[in-house]
N, CA and C of each residue as an Amber inpcrd file, in Angstrom:
protein
   492
   0.8240000  13.8330000 -20.0690000   0.1810000  12.6530000 -19.1810000
  -0.4450000  13.3050000 -18.2040000  -2.2030000  13.1350000 -17.8580000
  -2.9460000  13.3580000 -16.9570000  -3.0040000  12.2490000 -15.8580000
  -2.8620000  12.8570000 -14.4340000  -3.0720000  12.1660000 -13.2620000
  -4.1620000  12.4190000 -12.5630000  -4.7870000  11.5290000 -12.0620000
  -5.9280000  11.7880000 -11.3840000  -5.7880000  11.0680000  -9.7320000
  -5.5930000  11.8100000  -8.7790000  -5.6900000  11.4790000  -7.3140000
  -6.9290000  10.8170000  -6.9000000  -6.8950000   9.5240000  -6.6420000
  -8.2650000   9.0990000  -5.9310000  -7.5630000   8.6230000  -4.6750000
  -8.6220000   9.2880000  -3.6420000  -8.6290000   8.7610000  -2.1420000
  -9.0390000   7.3420000  -2.2760000  -8.8780000   6.5730000  -0.9580000
  -9.3620000   5.2600000  -1.0980000 -10.4120000   5.0310000   0.0290000
 -11.1870000   6.2940000   0.2200000 -12.4840000   6.1580000   1.2360000
 -13.6020000   5.6300000   0.3910000 -14.4370000   4.7470000   1.1660000
 -15.5490000   4.3210000   0.4680000 -16.9230000   4.8410000   0.8690000
 -16.7280000   6.0730000   1.7010000 -18.0230000   6.5500000   1.9920000
 -18.0220000   7.9430000   1.2130000 -19.4150000   8.6510000   1.0400000
 -19.5860000   9.5690000   0.4030000 -19.4010000  11.1100000   1.4840000
 -19.6920000  10.9550000   2.8130000 -19.3040000  12.0490000   3.5330000
 -18.1240000  12.1220000   4.2560000 -17.6840000  13.4790000   4.7380000
 -16.4960000  13.6740000   5.2330000 -16.4580000  12.6470000   6.7500000
 -17.6800000  12.9720000   7.3950000 -17.9120000  12.1130000   8.7080000
 -17.5670000  10.5040000   8.7530000 -18.2180000  10.1550000   7.3890000
 -18.1100000   8.6610000   7.3900000 -16.5980000   8.5370000   6.9910000
 -15.7940000   9.2550000   6.0510000 -14.4700000   9.0700000   5.8620000
 -13.7570000   8.9580000   7.0400000 -13.7780000   9.8850000   7.7600000
 -13.2060000  10.0310000   9.1890000 -13.5110000   8.9840000   9.7040000
 -14.6150000   8.2730000  10.0770000 -14.7210000   7.4560000  10.9830000
 -14.2220000   6.0560000  10.1460000 -14.4440000   5.7840000   8.7970000
 -13.4740000   4.9130000   8.1320000 -12.0040000   4.8550000   8.3970000
 -11.3400000   5.9600000   8.4060000 -10.0330000   6.3340000   8.6560000
  -9.4940000   5.7450000  10.0130000 -10.4210000   6.0020000  10.8250000
 -10.3070000   5.7700000  12.3760000 -10.0550000   4.4160000  12.6690000
 -11.2180000   3.5930000  12.3200000 -11.3890000   2.0190000  12.1550000
 -10.1220000   1.4740000  11.2870000  -9.9690000   1.9380000  10.2650000
  -8.7490000   1.3430000   9.5830000  -7.5540000   1.6500000  10.0740000
  -7.2370000   2.6210000  10.7930000  -6.0410000   2.9290000  11.3590000
  -5.8300000   1.6900000  12.6940000  -6.8160000   1.9420000  13.0970000
  -6.8570000   0.7140000  14.5020000  -6.6670000  -0.4900000  13.9710000
  -7.2720000  -1.0000000  12.9890000  -7.4710000  -2.2070000  12.4260000
  -5.9840000  -2.3010000  11.8400000  -5.2930000  -1.6850000  11.2600000
  -3.8550000  -2.0270000  10.7050000  -3.0670000  -1.9080000  11.9030000
  -3.1860000  -1.1140000  12.8040000  -2.0500000  -1.0900000  14.1090000
  -2.1430000  -2.2430000  14.6330000  -3.2990000  -2.8870000  14.7080000
  -3.5340000  -4.4000000  15.3610000  -2.8380000  -5.3170000  14.7010000
  -3.2610000  -5.3930000  13.6550000  -2.3830000  -6.2130000  12.2340000
  -0.9170000  -6.2320000  12.2290000  -0.5240000  -5.0260000  12.4790000
   0.9640000  -4.8260000  12.3040000   1.5520000  -5.4210000  13.6880000
   0.7700000  -5.1040000  15.0730000   1.4630000  -5.6540000  16.2020000
   1.5220000  -7.1940000  16.2340000   0.4910000  -7.8680000  15.6780000
   0.4190000  -9.2060000  15.6520000   1.4440000  -9.9310000  14.5730000
   1.6780000  -9.0900000  13.4450000   2.6870000  -9.6030000  12.3420000
   4.1140000  -9.5290000  13.2610000   4.2390000  -8.3130000  14.0170000
   5.6450000  -8.0570000  14.5900000   5.8180000  -9.0120000  15.5400000
   4.7140000  -9.4630000  16.3240000   4.8560000 -10.6280000  17.2620000
   5.0460000 -11.9750000  16.7720000   4.4530000 -12.1920000  15.3010000
   4.5830000 -13.7750000  14.9770000   6.0730000 -13.7290000  14.3600000
   6.6350000 -12.6050000  13.8400000   8.0170000 -12.7370000  13.3140000
   9.0360000 -12.7570000  14.6520000   8.5970000 -12.1530000  15.5530000
   9.6770000 -12.3140000  16.8940000   9.5410000 -13.6310000  17.1340000
   8.4950000 -14.5350000  17.3220000   8.4360000 -15.8270000  17.8010000
   9.3650000 -16.6730000  16.8040000   9.3400000 -16.1260000  15.6770000
  10.3520000 -17.0530000  14.5460000  11.4550000 -16.8070000  14.3340000
  12.0130000 -15.7870000  15.3400000  13.1220000 -15.1770000  15.5440000
  13.6370000 -14.2900000  14.2640000  12.6080000 -13.6150000  14.0670000
  12.9050000 -12.4860000  12.8630000  12.4390000 -11.1500000  13.4980000
  12.8830000 -10.2400000  12.8290000  12.2290000  -8.7250000  12.9400000
  12.1940000  -7.8900000  11.9460000  11.2670000  -6.9920000  11.9240000
  10.8320000  -6.1030000  10.9910000  10.6300000  -4.5740000  11.6020000
  11.0920000  -3.7830000  11.1350000  10.7980000  -2.1580000  11.7600000
   9.2790000  -1.3670000  11.1140000   8.3270000  -1.4910000  11.8770000
   7.2180000  -1.0620000  11.4580000   7.4240000   0.5420000  11.4190000
   6.8950000   1.1140000  10.2320000   6.5710000   2.3210000   9.8030000
   5.0290000   2.7650000  10.0180000   5.2220000   4.0910000  10.3590000
   3.7450000   4.5830000  10.5410000   3.3840000   5.2040000   9.3400000
   2.1390000   5.1110000   8.7390000   1.4040000   5.8140000   7.7730000
   0.8410000   7.0290000   8.1280000   1.2620000   8.1130000   7.4590000
   0.5820000   9.2530000   7.4540000  -0.7780000   9.3510000   6.6640000
  -0.7590000   8.9760000   5.3430000  -1.7050000   8.9730000   4.2560000
  -1.1790000   8.1070000   3.2260000  -2.3610000   7.6140000   2.3580000
  -2.2260000   7.0180000   1.1930000  -3.0220000   7.3390000   0.0950000
  -2.8220000   7.1300000  -1.0660000  -3.8460000   7.3200000  -2.3910000
  -3.0050000   6.6380000  -3.2540000  -3.8130000   6.4680000  -4.2890000
  -3.6300000   5.7800000  -5.5160000  -3.3920000   6.9720000  -6.8800000
  -2.4580000   7.0220000  -7.6130000  -2.2290000   7.8860000  -8.7220000
  -2.5200000   7.0090000 -10.0060000  -3.8490000   7.4920000 -10.4830000
  -4.1500000   6.7570000 -11.9910000  -3.6680000   7.7120000 -13.0360000
  -2.6830000   7.2380000 -13.7690000  -2.4800000   7.5730000 -15.2280000
  -3.4180000   7.3300000 -16.0440000  -4.5810000   8.2030000 -16.6870000
  -5.5480000   7.9460000 -17.3340000  -5.1530000   7.5340000 -18.7580000
  -3.9500000   7.9160000 -18.9390000  -3.6420000   7.8350000 -20.4700000
  -3.0030000   6.4860000 -20.6370000  -2.5090000   5.7230000 -19.5620000
  -2.1930000   4.2580000 -19.8460000  -3.0400000   3.4370000 -18.8240000
  -4.0630000   3.8480000 -18.1850000  -4.5040000   3.0560000 -16.8510000
  -3.7010000   2.5250000 -16.1970000  -2.5200000   3.2370000 -15.5720000
  -1.6410000   2.2780000 -14.8890000  -1.6350000   3.0770000 -13.4710000
  -1.6310000   2.1740000 -12.3300000  -1.9290000   2.5370000 -10.8550000
  -0.6330000   2.6950000  -9.9430000  -0.1150000   3.6260000  -9.7790000
   0.6210000   4.0950000  -8.5790000   0.1520000   4.2220000  -7.3080000
   0.8690000   3.2150000  -6.2910000   0.4740000   3.2990000  -5.2160000
   1.4300000   4.2190000  -4.2900000   0.6580000   5.2900000  -3.7160000
   1.6730000   6.3060000  -3.0200000   1.1980000   6.1040000  -1.5050000
   2.4870000   6.1210000  -0.8730000   2.2540000   5.9150000   0.4660000
   3.2420000   7.2700000   1.2860000   2.4470000   8.0060000   1.9870000
   3.4970000   8.7710000   2.5730000   3.5300000   8.4890000   4.3100000
   4.9080000   8.7770000   4.6720000   5.3770000   7.7230000   5.7280000
   6.0080000   8.5840000   6.8400000   5.7440000   8.3290000   8.2390000
   6.0940000   9.2780000   9.2630000   7.6060000   8.9340000   9.5150000
   8.5530000   9.3260000   8.7440000   9.8240000   8.8580000   9.0400000
  10.6700000   9.6680000   7.9730000  12.1640000  10.0750000   8.3780000
  12.9530000  10.6620000   7.3220000  13.6700000   9.6920000   6.6010000
  13.4160000   8.4360000   6.6230000  14.2290000   7.6160000   5.9260000
  14.1340000   7.7440000   4.4870000  15.4800000   7.7700000   3.7380000
  15.4390000   7.8280000   2.2840000  14.9570000   6.8680000   1.7200000
  13.9790000   6.6330000   1.1030000  13.3050000   5.3980000   0.5330000
  14.0300000   5.0970000  -0.8950000  14.7980000   5.7580000  -1.4200000
  15.5920000   5.4020000  -2.8110000  16.6620000   4.4710000  -2.4070000
  16.7110000   4.1410000  -0.9260000  17.6840000   3.0500000  -0.5820000
  17.0100000   1.8240000  -0.4830000  15.7470000   1.3250000  -0.9400000
  15.0100000   0.1970000  -1.0230000  15.5920000  -0.5010000  -2.2550000
  15.9230000  -1.8570000  -1.6240000  16.4950000  -2.9690000  -2.8660000
  15.6290000  -3.7940000  -3.4210000  14.6370000  -3.9660000  -2.5110000
  13.6630000  -5.0910000  -2.8620000  12.4610000  -4.9770000  -2.0760000
  11.2650000  -5.1000000  -2.6560000  10.0740000  -4.8410000  -2.1350000
   9.2880000  -6.2720000  -2.1060000   8.6740000  -6.9070000  -1.1900000
   7.8970000  -7.9910000  -0.9140000   6.4640000  -7.7820000  -0.4450000
   5.4420000  -8.4150000  -0.8060000   4.3100000  -8.1220000  -0.1740000
   3.7950000  -9.4670000   0.3480000   2.9510000  -9.2530000   1.4150000
   2.4080000 -10.6320000   1.9600000   0.9690000 -10.9650000   0.9920000
   0.5430000 -11.9840000   1.0300000  -0.7380000 -12.1960000   0.2990000
  -1.8690000 -11.4200000   0.8030000  -2.6180000 -10.8960000  -0.3330000
  -3.5630000  -9.8110000   0.2220000  -4.6490000 -10.7940000   1.2130000
  -5.2370000 -10.0060000   2.0380000  -6.5260000 -10.1860000   3.1870000
  -7.4660000  -9.2940000   2.9420000  -8.7510000  -9.7200000   3.0400000
 -10.0240000  -9.1580000   2.9900000  -9.9200000  -8.1020000   4.2240000
 -10.1440000  -6.8780000   4.0760000 -10.5540000  -6.2070000   5.0850000
 -11.7550000  -5.9850000   5.2550000 -12.0950000  -6.6390000   6.6630000
 -13.4920000  -7.1340000   7.3510000 -14.4700000  -5.6990000   7.2380000
 -13.7410000  -4.4290000   7.2920000 -14.9180000  -3.3230000   7.7370000
 -15.4510000  -2.8710000   6.1790000 -14.8080000  -3.2190000   5.1670000
 -15.1650000  -2.7200000   3.5020000 -14.8030000  -3.8260000   2.9640000
 -15.9170000  -4.1960000   2.0020000 -15.7010000  -5.4420000   1.2330000
 -14.9900000  -5.0700000  -0.0850000 -14.9120000  -3.6260000  -0.2800000
 -14.3010000  -3.3120000  -1.5800000 -12.7230000  -2.8990000  -1.3610000
 -12.0760000  -3.0730000   0.0160000 -10.8160000  -3.1640000   0.1800000
  -9.9920000  -4.2620000   0.4550000  -8.6720000  -4.2830000   0.1320000
  -8.0810000  -5.2340000   0.6340000  -6.5430000  -4.9820000   1.5300000
  -5.9140000  -5.4540000   2.2770000  -4.9960000  -5.3740000   2.9510000
  -3.6440000  -6.2120000   2.6380000  -2.6620000  -5.5670000   2.6660000
  -1.1750000  -6.5150000   2.6000000  -0.1160000  -5.8060000   3.6470000
   0.6460000  -6.3720000   3.7460000   1.8030000  -5.8790000   4.6190000
   3.0900000  -5.6940000   3.3550000   3.8870000  -4.5500000   3.1970000
   4.7370000  -4.1760000   2.2470000   5.9840000  -4.1880000   2.8930000
   6.9430000  -5.1220000   2.6490000   8.3340000  -5.2200000   3.2640000
   9.2210000  -4.7870000   2.1090000  10.0020000  -3.7530000   2.7690000
  10.9920000  -2.8320000   2.0200000  12.3770000  -3.3860000   2.6630000
  13.1960000  -3.9360000   1.8140000  14.3920000  -4.3040000   2.0960000
  15.3670000  -3.4540000   1.6320000  16.6020000  -2.9610000   2.3830000
  17.6980000  -2.1650000   2.3400000  18.8310000  -3.0160000   2.7400000
  20.2420000  -2.2250000   2.6030000  21.1570000  -2.7180000   3.2200000
  21.1870000  -2.9040000   4.7120000  20.2470000  -2.3710000   5.3160000
  20.2030000  -2.4270000   7.0070000  19.8810000  -4.0420000   7.3340000
  19.9440000  -4.3860000   8.2810000  19.8400000  -5.8090000   8.7770000
  18.2600000  -6.2010000   9.0010000  17.4420000  -5.2540000   8.9960000
  15.9350000  -5.7230000   9.1140000  15.0750000  -5.0370000   8.3490000
  14.1860000  -5.7060000   7.5660000  13.1350000  -4.8850000   6.5550000
  12.3940000  -3.9630000   7.2350000  11.9220000  -2.9050000   6.6430000
  10.6600000  -2.0170000   7.0330000   9.5550000  -2.9160000   6.8210000
   8.5710000  -2.6150000   7.6370000   7.2160000  -3.0840000   7.2600000
   6.1190000  -2.1150000   7.5960000   5.2750000  -2.0860000   6.4930000
   4.4430000  -1.0090000   6.0760000   2.9750000  -1.7580000   5.8300000
   2.0930000  -1.1150000   6.6460000   0.3870000  -1.7800000   6.4590000
   0.0470000  -0.7450000   5.2990000  -0.6920000  -1.6430000   4.5420000
  -1.1410000  -0.9800000   3.0150000  -2.7690000  -1.5280000   3.1420000
  -3.6410000  -0.5410000   3.0570000  -5.0240000  -0.7710000   2.5210000
  -5.4150000  -0.2930000   1.4050000  -5.8480000  -1.0900000   0.4290000
  -6.1100000  -0.3990000  -1.0250000  -7.3220000  -1.1800000  -1.6370000
  -7.7750000  -0.3430000  -2.7080000  -8.6780000  -0.9070000  -3.4760000
  -8.0590000  -1.7540000  -4.6830000  -8.5850000  -3.0060000  -4.8520000
  -7.9600000  -3.7240000  -5.8870000  -8.1820000  -3.2220000  -7.2830000
  -9.4360000  -2.6220000  -7.5710000  -9.6760000  -2.0260000  -8.7490000
 -10.4020000  -0.5030000  -8.7740000  -9.7600000   0.1010000  -9.6200000
 -10.4560000   1.3510000  -9.6830000 -10.7410000   1.7410000 -11.1580000
 -11.7600000   2.9080000 -11.2600000 -12.3770000   3.1560000 -12.5800000
 -11.2990000   3.9390000 -13.2530000 -11.3310000   3.5150000 -14.7050000
 -10.1420000   4.4110000 -15.4760000 -10.7810000   4.4520000 -16.9020000
  -9.8530000   5.0300000 -17.6650000 -10.4890000   5.4950000 -18.9130000
 -10.5890000   4.1950000 -19.9550000 -10.0750000   2.9650000 -19.5350000
 -10.1300000   1.7080000 -20.0350000  -9.6010000   1.6760000 -21.4820000
  -8.5800000   1.8660000 -21.7960000  -7.9950000   2.0420000 -23.1210000
  -7.9420000   0.4780000 -23.4970000  -7.9840000  -0.4390000 -22.8000000
  -7.9190000  -1.6590000 -22.9060000  -9.4710000  -2.3520000 -22.5590000
 -10.3090000  -3.1990000 -23.5810000 -11.5310000  -3.4820000 -23.2110000
 -11.4550000  -4.3070000 -22.0460000 -12.4720000  -4.2770000 -20.8470000
 -12.6820000  -5.0060000 -19.8070000 -13.9510000  -4.8510000 -19.3860000
 -14.3780000  -6.0350000 -19.2090000 -15.8120000  -6.5300000 -18.9110000
 -16.6110000  -5.8710000 -17.6300000 -15.5580000  -5.4980000 -16.7750000
 -16.3780000  -4.7710000 -15.5190000 -16.1550000  -3.2920000 -15.5830000
 -15.4600000  -2.9970000 -16.5740000 -14.9510000  -1.3760000 -16.7110000
 -13.8590000  -0.8730000 -15.5560000 -13.1230000  -1.6240000 -14.8560000
 -12.2450000  -1.0380000 -14.0960000 -10.9840000  -1.4660000 -14.2410000
  -9.9060000  -0.6640000 -13.6690000  -8.5660000  -1.0110000 -13.6060000
  -7.8880000  -1.6800000 -12.5050000  -7.1720000  -2.7800000 -12.9180000
  -6.5910000  -3.6450000 -11.7280000  -5.3870000  -2.6020000 -10.9140000
  -5.4590000  -2.9970000  -9.7590000  -4.3980000  -2.1470000  -8.8630000
  -3.3720000  -3.6980000  -8.8490000  -2.3510000  -3.5670000  -9.8450000
  -1.4070000  -4.7840000  -9.6170000  -0.3490000  -4.6250000  -8.4880000
  -0.3010000  -3.6400000  -7.7720000   0.5910000  -3.6140000  -6.8120000
   1.9860000  -3.5510000  -7.0840000   2.0750000  -3.2190000  -8.3920000
   3.6730000  -3.1320000  -8.8130000   4.3300000  -1.9220000  -8.8710000
   3.7390000  -0.9190000  -8.9570000   4.1810000   0.5740000  -8.9080000
   4.0070000   1.2630000  -7.3340000   5.0270000   1.6610000  -7.1250000
   4.9260000   2.2270000  -5.6200000   5.6530000   3.9360000  -5.8130000
   5.1280000   4.7240000  -4.7180000   5.9260000   5.9780000  -4.5700000
   5.3880000   5.9200000  -3.1140000   7.2020000   5.9050000  -2.4380000
   7.1440000   6.4190000  -0.9420000   7.4870000   7.6100000  -0.7580000
   7.0350000   8.4030000   0.2320000   7.1560000   9.7130000   0.5260000
   7.5240000   9.9110000   1.9210000   8.4710000  10.4020000   2.2920000
   9.0360000  10.8230000   3.7120000   8.6720000  12.1710000   4.3080000
   9.1080000  12.1710000   5.3890000   8.9520000  13.4530000   6.2090000
   9.3570000  14.7430000   5.6620000  10.4650000  14.5730000   4.9730000
  11.3210000  15.8570000   3.9760000  10.3660000  15.7170000   2.6940000
   9.5010000  15.0360000   2.3380000   8.7240000  15.0530000   1.0530000
   9.4550000  14.8690000   0.0850000  10.5760000  14.2300000   0.3500000
  11.4050000  13.2560000  -0.8810000  10.6060000  12.0850000  -1.3740000
  10.3420000  11.8160000  -2.4410000   9.8250000  10.8600000  -3.1730000
  10.5980000   9.7620000  -3.8710000  10.3470000   8.5790000  -3.4360000
  11.0940000   7.5860000  -4.4900000  10.0540000   6.5730000  -5.0960000
  10.2280000   6.3510000  -6.3000000   9.5130000   5.6510000  -6.8600000
  10.1150000   4.2210000  -7.4020000   9.4660000   3.0260000  -7.0890000
   9.6110000   1.6990000  -7.4580000   8.6940000   0.9140000  -8.1330000
   9.1970000  -0.1110000  -8.6660000   8.4610000  -0.9360000  -9.5340000
   8.9550000  -2.4280000  -9.1090000   7.8220000  -3.0980000  -9.0410000
   8.0840000  -4.6900000  -8.6990000   7.7850000  -5.4030000 -10.1830000
   8.9860000  -5.8450000 -10.6710000   8.6990000  -6.4140000 -11.9000000
   8.3870000  -7.9250000 -12.0890000   8.1040000  -8.5420000 -10.9760000
   7.6120000  -9.8140000 -11.0200000   7.2520000 -10.2230000  -9.5530000
   6.2790000 -11.0020000  -9.5140000   5.9060000 -11.6930000  -8.1920000
   6.2080000 -12.9280000  -8.1100000   6.9960000 -13.7140000  -6.9790000
   7.3000000 -15.1810000  -6.9060000   6.5190000 -15.4300000  -5.5020000
   5.8130000 -16.7590000  -5.5500000   5.2550000 -17.0620000  -4.1210000
   6.6480000 -17.7560000  -3.4580000   6.5310000 -17.3610000  -2.2670000
   7.3120000 -17.8340000  -1.0720000   6.4380000 -18.5380000  -0.0610000
   7.0040000 -19.7330000   0.2130000   6.1860000 -20.6910000   1.1960000
   7.1360000 -20.8160000   2.3670000   6.7410000 -20.8020000   3.8450000
   7.9500000 -21.0330000   4.6010000   8.0960000 -22.5700000   4.7980000
């Protein structure tokens, strides 16, 4: 199986990538703060985690996308029992990217909340005919990596809409 790491930067130069990363980091920090405050007002709590870096791993043999997130924590991500995603939001600084909150539930009383900025479509081998020539990132496969470089892979088998 051949894997290709694709970074989620939209610009061609390192300077542009660095600027995008700084803008994205600040924007996501604001979004997390707003969400934590919103949850607090509803009497709920989530533990925000700091993202070190993200990428996607594209299995070109199957056109399968794995969303890889390296986080600034020693938490053992193999303890995740359920993953929920917020509805996707448009990222205002790049029309090719979207944003979700990744909620990870464990046996602990409060879920972990992770900001995630991603490209909803990627270029792949196209084993299946697609009109636009792109592979959809379904957000179903995840790889979480902690400070100890321990990786835990998870799959979301189905999505259900939840309304408040």
